[in-house]
NUDRENZA-567923 format. One record per residue (C-alpha): x, y, z; residue in three letters; chain. Coordinates in nm, 3 decimals. Example, Ala and Ser with C-alpha at 12.3 -4.5 7.8 and 13.67 -1.06 7.14 Angstrom:
[site [1.230 -0.450 0.780] 'ala' 'A'] [site [1.367 -0.106 0.714] 'ser' 'A'] 
END
This chain:
[site [7.071 5.708 7.108] 'met' 'A'] [site [7.040 5.334 7.145] 'gly' 'A'] [site [7.230 5.074 7.192] 'gly' 'A'] [site [7.536 5.045 7.435] 'ala' 'A'] [site [7.681 5.372 7.512] 'val' 'A'] [site [7.990 5.506 7.731] 'leu' 'A'] [site [7.884 5.710 8.067] 'arg' 'A'] [site [7.983 5.731 8.402] 'phe' 'A'] [site [7.886 5.579 8.746] 'ser' 'A'] [site [8.022 5.843 8.984] 'gly' 'A'] [site [7.989 6.008 9.304] 'ala' 'A'] [site [8.176 6.283 9.445] 'gly' 'A'] [site [8.263 6.431 9.804] 'val' 'A'] [site [8.317 6.805 9.904] 'ser' 'A'] [site [8.412 6.922 10.234] 'asp' 'A'] [site [8.488 7.282 10.390] 'val' 'A'] [site [8.827 7.085 10.591] 'gly' 'A'] [site [8.943 7.200 10.909] 'leu' 'A'] [site [9.069 7.580 10.845] 'val' 'A'] [site [8.872 7.765 10.623] 'arg' 'A'] [site [8.535 7.870 10.709] 'pro' 'A'] [site [8.317 7.868 10.412] 'asp' 'A'] [site [8.367 7.629 10.122] 'asn' 'A'] [site [8.434 7.778 9.803] 'glu' 'A'] [site [8.435 7.464 9.578] 'asp' 'A'] [site [8.202 7.352 9.356] 'ser' 'A'] [site [8.099 7.007 9.191] 'ala' 'A'] [site [7.862 6.832 8.972] 'phe' 'A'] [site [7.880 6.485 8.908] 'val' 'A'] [site [7.612 6.297 8.608] 'gly' 'A'] [site [7.653 5.984 8.355] 'pro' 'A'] [site [7.752 6.231 8.093] 'tyr' 'A'] [site [7.934 6.507 8.221] 'val' 'A'] [site [8.078 6.620 8.566] 'ala' 'A'] [site [8.295 6.904 8.693] 'val' 'A'] [site [8.506 7.028 8.970] 'val' 'A'] [site [8.568 7.424 9.025] 'ala' 'A'] [site [8.742 7.581 9.298] 'asp' 'A'] [site [8.653 7.955 9.395] 'gly' 'A'] [site [8.965 8.209 9.379] 'val' 'A'] [site [8.947 8.500 9.668] 'gly' 'A'] [site [8.753 8.452 9.973] 'gly' 'A'] [site [8.677 8.855 10.038] 'ala' 'A'] [site [8.570 8.872 9.648] 'ala' 'A'] [site [8.285 8.556 9.609] 'ala' 'A'] [site [8.500 8.272 9.509] 'gly' 'A'] [site [8.204 8.090 9.615] 'glu' 'A'] [site [7.967 8.230 9.325] 'val' 'A'] [site [8.238 8.238 9.074] 'ala' 'A'] [site [8.252 7.817 9.097] 'ser' 'A'] [site [7.912 7.783 9.167] 'ala' 'A'] [site [7.818 7.995 8.835] 'thr' 'A'] [site [8.085 7.830 8.621] 'ala' 'A'] [site [8.009 7.480 8.772] 'thr' 'A'] [site [7.659 7.573 8.661] 'tyr' 'A'] [site [7.676 7.689 8.348] 'ala' 'A'] [site [7.885 7.363 8.254] 'val' 'A'] [site [7.652 7.177 8.380] 'ala' 'A'] [site [7.303 7.292 8.274] 'ala' 'A'] [site [7.472 7.298 7.886] 'thr' 'A'] [site [7.582 6.981 7.860] 'ala' 'A'] [site [7.236 6.880 8.012] 'leu' 'A'] [site [7.048 7.030 7.765] 'ala' 'A'] [site [7.294 6.909 7.481] 'arg' 'A'] [site [7.312 6.567 7.574] 'arg' 'A'] [site [7.421 6.411 7.217] 'trp' 'A'] [site [7.626 6.717 7.080] 'asp' 'A'] [site [8.008 6.684 7.028] 'leu' 'A'] [site [8.204 6.724 7.392] 'pro' 'A'] [site [8.427 7.000 7.300] 'glu' 'A'] [site [8.146 7.192 7.179] 'leu' 'A'] [site [7.975 7.168 7.449] 'val' 'A'] [site [8.261 7.242 7.694] 'leu' 'A'] [site [8.311 7.580 7.426] 'arg' 'A'] [site [8.034 7.726 7.482] 'asp' 'A'] [site [7.973 7.594 7.892] 'gly' 'A'] [site [8.292 7.799 7.937] 'val' 'A'] [site [8.160 8.098 7.715] 'glu' 'A'] [site [7.864 8.085 7.967] 'ala' 'A'] [site [8.068 8.058 8.285] 'ala' 'A'] [site [8.280 8.320 8.187] 'ile' 'A'] [site [7.932 8.557 8.116] 'ala' 'A'] [site [7.828 8.456 8.421] 'gly' 'A'] [site [8.112 8.556 8.604] 'val' 'A'] [site [8.104 8.897 8.394] 'gln' 'A'] [site [7.756 8.988 8.522] 'arg' 'A'] [site [7.800 8.873 8.883] 'gly' 'A'] [site [8.074 9.111 8.911] 'val' 'A'] [site [7.904 9.418 8.702] 'gln' 'A'] [site [7.567 9.310 8.980] 'ser' 'A'] [site [7.779 9.388 9.280] 'asp' 'A'] [site [8.113 9.558 9.251] 'leu' 'A'] [site [8.265 9.378 9.584] 'arg' 'A'] [site [8.280 9.056 9.388] 'arg' 'A'] [site [8.567 9.283 9.181] 'leu' 'A'] [site [8.850 9.002 9.182] 'gly' 'A'] [site [8.652 8.658 9.190] 'met' 'A'] [site [8.746 8.387 8.972] 'ala' 'A'] [site [8.758 8.021 8.981] 'thr' 'A'] [site [8.951 7.668 8.821] 'thr' 'A'] [site [8.746 7.478 8.596] 'leu' 'A'] [site [8.829 7.125 8.524] 'thr' 'A'] [site [8.532 6.868 8.357] 'ala' 'A'] [site [8.475 6.605 8.149] 'val' 'A'] [site [8.174 6.563 7.926] 'val' 'A'] [site [8.091 6.246 7.697] 'cys' 'A'] [site [7.842 6.192 7.423] 'asp' 'A'] [site [7.847 5.846 7.427] 'gly' 'A'] [site [8.137 5.739 7.209] 'glu' 'A'] [site [8.386 5.981 7.318] 'arg' 'A'] [site [8.501 6.232 7.596] 'ala' 'A'] [site [8.697 6.572 7.647] 'val' 'A'] [site [8.830 6.719 7.904] 'leu' 'A'] [site [8.828 7.088 7.972] 'gly' 'A'] [site [9.069 7.243 8.234] 'his' 'A'] [site [9.206 7.574 8.308] 'val' 'A'] [site [9.321 7.659 8.637] 'gly' 'A'] [site [9.564 7.436 8.891] 'asp' 'A'] [site [9.260 7.162 8.976] 'ser' 'A'] [site [9.301 6.808 8.862] 'arg' 'A'] [site [9.208 6.541 8.601] 'ala' 'A'] [site [9.375 6.215 8.688] 'tyr' 'A'] [site [9.307 5.871 8.496] 'leu' 'A'] [site [9.354 5.518 8.643] 'arg' 'A'] [site [9.391 5.272 8.465] 'arg' 'A'] [site [9.508 4.865 8.445] 'ala' 'A'] [site [9.670 5.009 8.793] 'gly' 'A'] [site [9.851 5.301 8.656] 'glu' 'A'] [site [9.754 5.634 8.734] 'leu' 'A'] [site [9.806 5.979 8.516] 'val' 'A'] [site [9.754 6.291 8.549] 'gln' 'A'] [site [9.593 6.371 8.239] 'val' 'A'] [site [9.546 6.783 8.293] 'ser' 'A'] [site [9.770 7.049 8.311] 'arg' 'A'] [site [9.859 7.313 8.609] 'asp' 'A'] [site [9.807 7.621 8.488] 'his' 'A'] [site [10.072 7.763 8.762] 'thr' 'A'] [site [10.336 7.974 8.796] 'tyr' 'A'] [site [10.507 7.628 8.929] 'val' 'A'] [site [10.417 7.406 8.669] 'gln' 'A'] [site [10.567 7.708 8.411] 'arg' 'A'] [site [10.865 7.696 8.630] 'leu' 'A'] [site [10.898 7.289 8.582] 'val' 'A'] [site [10.783 7.321 8.236] 'asp' 'A'] [site [11.057 7.538 8.167] 'arg' 'A'] [site [11.339 7.288 8.350] 'gly' 'A'] [site [11.429 7.579 8.611] 'glu' 'A'] [site [11.281 7.299 8.926] 'ile' 'A'] [site [11.196 6.959 8.880] 'asp' 'A'] [site [10.857 6.833 9.064] 'leu' 'A'] [site [10.995 6.766 9.415] 'gly' 'A'] [site [11.103 7.113 9.422] 'thr' 'A'] [site [10.730 7.197 9.263] 'ala' 'A'] [site [10.562 7.073 9.546] 'arg' 'A'] [site [10.672 7.231 9.832] 'his' 'A'] [site [10.759 7.586 9.618] 'his' 'A'] [site [10.618 7.858 9.820] 'pro' 'A'] [site [10.431 7.991 9.470] 'trp' 'A'] [site [10.297 7.676 9.409] 'arg' 'A'] [site [9.930 7.809 9.434] 'asn' 'A'] [site [9.954 8.111 9.218] 'val' 'A'] [site [9.722 8.032 8.925] 'val' 'A'] [site [9.789 8.201 8.585] 'leu' 'A'] [site [9.481 8.100 8.395] 'arg' 'A'] [site [9.141 8.088 8.568] 'ser' 'A'] [site [8.757 8.196 8.511] 'val' 'A'] [site [8.748 8.538 8.581] 'asp' 'A'] [site [8.490 8.724 8.377] 'gly' 'A'] [site [8.822 8.820 8.121] 'asp' 'A'] [site [8.801 8.617 7.796] 'pro' 'A'] [site [9.129 8.681 7.766] 'val' 'A'] [site [9.266 8.495 8.062] 'his' 'A'] [site [9.070 8.169 7.997] 'glu' 'A'] [site [9.208 7.970 7.725] 'ala' 'A'] [site [9.045 7.634 7.824] 'val' 'A'] [site [9.223 7.319 7.751] 'asp' 'A'] [site [9.068 7.084 7.522] 'leu' 'A'] [site [9.197 6.715 7.568] 'val' 'A'] [site [9.050 6.412 7.370] 'pro' 'A'] [site [8.981 6.143 7.640] 'leu' 'A'] [site [9.034 5.811 7.501] 'pro' 'A'] [site [8.816 5.627 7.759] 'ile' 'A'] [site [8.719 5.267 7.782] 'val' 'A'] [site [8.507 5.113 8.042] 'pro' 'A'] [site [8.714 4.963 8.330] 'gly' 'A'] [site [8.850 5.328 8.317] 'asp' 'A'] [site [8.814 5.536 8.693] 'arg' 'A'] [site [8.808 5.915 8.645] 'leu' 'A'] [site [8.937 6.137 8.927] 'leu' 'A'] [site [8.809 6.512 8.957] 'leu' 'A'] [site [8.993 6.678 9.221] 'cys' 'A'] [site [9.017 7.043 9.384] 'ser' 'A'] [site [9.355 7.133 9.538] 'asp' 'A'] [site [9.278 7.105 9.857] 'gly' 'A'] [site [9.308 6.728 9.764] 'leu' 'A'] [site [9.674 6.793 9.580] 'thr' 'A'] [site [9.811 6.994 9.799] 'asp' 'A'] [site [9.852 6.812 10.097] 'leu' 'A'] [site [9.803 6.417 9.929] 'val' 'A'] [site [10.060 6.283 9.679] 'pro' 'A'] [site [9.987 6.095 9.391] 'asp' 'A'] [site [10.131 5.737 9.480] 'asp' 'A'] [site [9.884 5.740 9.804] 'ala' 'A'] [site [9.621 5.910 9.580] 'ile' 'A'] [site [9.671 5.596 9.307] 'ala' 'A'] [site [9.655 5.363 9.561] 'asp' 'A'] [site [9.344 5.547 9.796] 'leu' 'A'] [site [9.099 5.462 9.416] 'leu' 'A'] [site [9.148 5.116 9.472] 'arg' 'A'] [site [8.863 5.141 9.679] 'thr' 'A'] [site [8.565 4.979 9.517] 'ala' 'A'] [site [8.285 5.218 9.482] 'asp' 'A'] [site [8.308 5.548 9.327] 'pro' 'A'] [site [8.147 5.690 9.661] 'his' 'A'] [site [8.386 5.518 9.892] 'ser' 'A'] [site [8.707 5.629 9.707] 'ala' 'A'] [site [8.603 6.008 9.668] 'ala' 'A'] [site [8.520 5.991 10.076] 'ala' 'A'] [site [8.861 5.850 10.165] 'val' 'A'] [site [9.017 6.083 9.963] 'leu' 'A'] [site [8.868 6.360 10.120] 'val' 'A'] [site [8.916 6.203 10.431] 'gln' 'A'] [site [9.328 6.141 10.371] 'ala' 'A'] [site [9.339 6.553 10.294] 'ala' 'A'] [site [9.157 6.668 10.639] 'leu' 'A'] [site [9.456 6.379 10.791] 'ser' 'A'] [site [9.719 6.574 10.665] 'ala' 'A'] [site [9.604 6.917 10.788] 'gly' 'A'] [site [9.276 7.010 10.611] 'gly' 'A'] [site [9.400 7.350 10.520] 'arg' 'A'] [site [9.174 7.390 10.233] 'asp' 'A'] [site [8.817 7.328 10.070] 'asn' 'A'] [site [8.861 6.965 9.886] 'val' 'A'] [site [8.649 6.813 9.650] 'thr' 'A'] [site [8.705 6.494 9.501] 'cys' 'A'] [site [8.484 6.338 9.193] 'val' 'A'] [site [8.535 5.982 9.098] 'val' 'A'] [site [8.418 5.826 8.771] 'leu' 'A'] [site [8.384 5.481 8.647] 'asp' 'A'] [site [8.334 5.477 8.292] 'val' 'A'] [site [8.095 5.181 8.207] 'val' 'A'] [site [7.878 5.105 7.867] 'asp' 'A'] [site [7.523 4.987 7.846] 'gly' 'A'] [site [7.198 5.156 7.738] 'pro' 'A'] [site [7.123 5.481 7.815] 'ala' 'A'] [site [7.021 5.659 8.116] 'val' 'A'] [site [6.794 5.921 8.231] 'val' 'A'] [site [6.897 6.150 8.458] 'gly' 'A'] [site [7.057 6.488 8.548] 'asp' 'A'] [site [7.272 6.441 8.850] 'gly' 'A'] [site [7.471 6.557 9.221] 'gln' 'A'] [site [7.538 6.905 9.298] 'leu' 'A'] [site [7.813 6.936 9.568] 'leu' 'A'] [site [7.954 7.187 9.789] 'gly' 'A'] [site [7.891 7.612 9.681] 'ala' 'A'] [site [7.644 7.522 9.410] 'val' 'A'] [site [7.391 7.351 9.562] 'arg' 'A'] [site [7.324 7.706 9.695] 'glu' 'A'] [site [7.100 7.872 9.430] 'ile' 'A'] [site [7.165 8.186 9.591] 'ala' 'A'] [site [7.579 8.199 9.448] 'asn' 'A'] [site [7.453 8.044 9.066] 'val' 'A'] [site [7.475 8.420 8.890] 'val' 'A'] [site [7.129 8.417 8.681] 'asp' 'A'] [site [7.088 8.058 8.628] 'pro' 'A'] [site [6.750 8.132 8.416] 'ala' 'A'] [site [7.020 8.263 8.151] 'ala' 'A'] [site [7.262 7.965 8.179] 'val' 'A'] [site [6.934 7.746 8.114] 'arg' 'A'] [site [6.791 7.950 7.832] 'gly' 'A'] [site [7.125 7.982 7.641] 'arg' 'A'] 
END
């Protein structure tokens, strides 16, 4: 692709937190794709689920850089589902493992968000922060029905009950595909609930003013740690820029950095 294209200049930070023994979050940051996944079920290999899903989406996007983003996300999620299925079939101790998945893919002109679970995506434009993903949780369903307000939802005892996740069953994993009309100067945040459970949106908006993406991701993670750090926390910050296309893969964060956590990576690369 010649001429100026839209892409991401981004960075991320993933931290185990102050309570959990292992980091079950995974993330990927690249110039045209970013992913955050939060593994569910520590005893059932949540780190394997998050790593496998992150690797599947990132590898699919890297192999098909200029394809339509929604098709890349659809096929990447299918690869993630298949990988989690294979992971359970090869080791039944993993039965019940699952992961959230929040990813954005850009083809140089358009961006699309793919989302399942309760990790989140935010867009900051002209100083205003908007959540562009929708939580797939029991509490969000109550909010949508008008049964509770957002203030109650934030402290509801069932706020972490996730209704949709990547768990190897295609019936359970309808992914939201949301077009993102990005422009240069926008800033995106993808994050696990280790941030949003502890740091309110107004504080997130303020911290996202930090100049460069890595510093912004670092101060967001530190805010979660300062608030107790009771979960793994992962933040990926992306600045939307335009210019010549760049060549490069990206950075792996969290559990996906250990290739042993990825179920059959060769199968993903061969798709």
